[in-house]
N, C-alpha and C positions, 0 to 999 in steps of 0.2 A: 480452528478459530482464526480468523482473518485479523491479520493486523497491517495499519497503514502508517507508513513513516511518513510525515509530511510536515509543512510550514503552513500555519494559519492563513496567510495571505498570498498564498502561490495559486493561481489562477488553475494550474494543471491537477494540483491537489484537490482543489475545491470541485473541480468537474468530475472526480472521482469520488469524492464524497457525495456529492450529489446523486450520482447514479447508484453507489450502494444504500443508500436512503432511500430512492426511488424504487429499488428491488428489494427492500426490506431485509437486508443483509445487516446480521449483528456483526460490529467491529469494534477492533480498538485503535484510536487514532494516536499515534505516538509522534508527540512534536520534537521535531531535530532542527532548532534553530540554525543558521548560519554562526560560525563561533562557537557552537557549545559543543563541551565532551562527548556529547550523545553521537557526534557525528562519526567519531572513531568505531562506535559499535556498529553504526549504520555500513560503513566501509567493511569492517569483519563479516558482517552480512553479506553483502552482495557485491563488494569490490568498489564501490562509487560512492561518493557523497550525494548523489543525484537523488531528489524526490519529484514524485511520488515514487515510493518502494512499496511493493505487496509481498506479505509473506502469509501464506494459507497453509496451515498445518493440518489441515481436515484429515490428511494421510500423513502422519508424523514419520512414516517411514521414507517417504518421499516427498518433502515440504516443496510447495511452489513460491517461487520468488522471482520477481519481475519489476521493470522499470517500465516508463512510458505510459501516459494516462490512456490512450486509444487500446493498449495492448492489454491494460490490466482491464478497463472495462469490457472488452471484447471476452476475455477470459471469463468475467465474474457473469456474464449473460448467459455464456455457455455452460458454466456450472450451477449458478444460483436462480437464475431466472426463472419465475413460476407461471 
């Protein structure tokens, strides 16, 4: 399962969402607006409050987590592009 921690109006998050939609990847978008208590969970997952943040649990023994829209898109293209 692919989860994207994001903010609706963030251009970097939108870039990742659009790429995922173009690649026809099913994903869960988790909104973590500034000031939200959900940000603590985001920090617990990845260490920063930064978005976009991707979590790919396709391999539960070794989930992939990453920041940076370009890095996320490159990873998704390598793994999921058809």
